[in-house]
N, C-alpha and C positions, 0 to 999 in steps of 0.2 A: 626257869620259865614257870614257876609254880602258880603264878597269879594269872596266866593266860587263859585259865578256864572261867576265871571271874569276869576278865575283861570280855570274852565272848559272850557270857550270859548277860551283863550289863549292854553290850552291842546289841543282842537280839531284842532285848526290851526296848531300846532306843528305836530300832528299825520297826517295831510295832507301833510303837507311839507316833514315829514320823508318818506314818500312812495314813493318821488322821488329820496331819496338818496340811496345809496348801503346798502344793509343788508348783504349779504355774498358775498365772493370772492371763488370761486371753482376754485382753481389753477390747478389741475390736467386736468380739461375739458377747462380751458382758459375762464371761464364765470364769470360775475358779476350778483348777483341776486338782483333786486330792487323790491319795491312794484308793480310796473307796468310790470316787466317782471321777471317772475321767472321759465322761461323754459317750456317745453312742459308737465312736469309732474305735476307742480304745478300752472301753469296759470297765472293770475294777479290777487294776493290776495290783492293788495292794492285797488282795486276798492270796495270790502265790507266796508274796512275802510272808504272810501269816503261816503258811503251809511250811515254807522253807525254815523259819524262825521255829516252829514246833519240832521238826526233825532234827534241827541242830541243836537243841536243848536236851532232846532225847539222846542223842549219840553222844553228846559231851559229857553226859552224866553217867554212860555206861563205860566201865572200865575194861574195855576188850578192844585187841587191836581192829576187828574186824569193823567196829563202830567207829574207829577213828578214820578208818578207810572210806567207809560210808559218808562220814561227816564231810570229807573233802569232795566230794560230789556234790553232797547238799550245798556247801558253801558256793562251790565253782557256778552251778546253776543259779543260786541266788544272785551272786555278783554279775553274772550275765544279763539276769533278769532286770537288776537295777541299771545297768548300762543301757539296756534296751529302754528302759523308761525315761533316762536322761537324754538319749539321743533321738528316739523315734517321736516321742510325744512332743518335745519341744521343736518340731521342725517348723520353718518359717513358711508361710503362705502369702504370696504376693508381696513379699517384702516386708510383711508384719510378722514379728517374731514376739512369742509370749514371754511372759516377764516370769523369770525363775525365782521361787520362794525358798527359804530355809528347808522346807519338808525334803525336796529332792537331794539337797546337799547332804542331809542327816542320813537319808537311805543309802547314799553312795558311801559315806563315811563309815556307818554302821556294818555295810556290806563288806568292806574292805578289813574292817577290824574283826568280823567273824571269820574272814578268810585267815588272817594272820593268828588267831586263836586256835584255829583248825590246824594249821601247819605246825604249831608247837604245843601239842598236848604233853601234859605231865602224867606220865603213868609207869609203874614198875612192871617190868617184863621178866618173867621167869625164865629161866635159862630152857625150859621145854619149849616156850613160845619163840624163842630164837632161832630155833630149826627150821 
């Protein structure tokens, strides 16, 4: 699983790019939701993804066990935030549901890929660190 670090890095870049794409179109309000503008109710959820992607990249590039453990926390929070964005922002009102666009699916997919990359890090562990 040597290439998982690169898969995670590409997934983090896709996550950042997908925050600029449309997530939902709320046709009855004439509003497009992106990661940087989700209206007054939901704020700017993409900024949290930026922070999570930054810490993911930093911890992925540090070849220490503690960094890999912190990375699991970061990607878990990122995936939870992506699920929140998928389920909470897309709630239907009075039988009218927003139309999901490609951005939200890219956010979910990239978050899952980042989790898989964090679960399978490649690092050499010395006998002293195994104790």
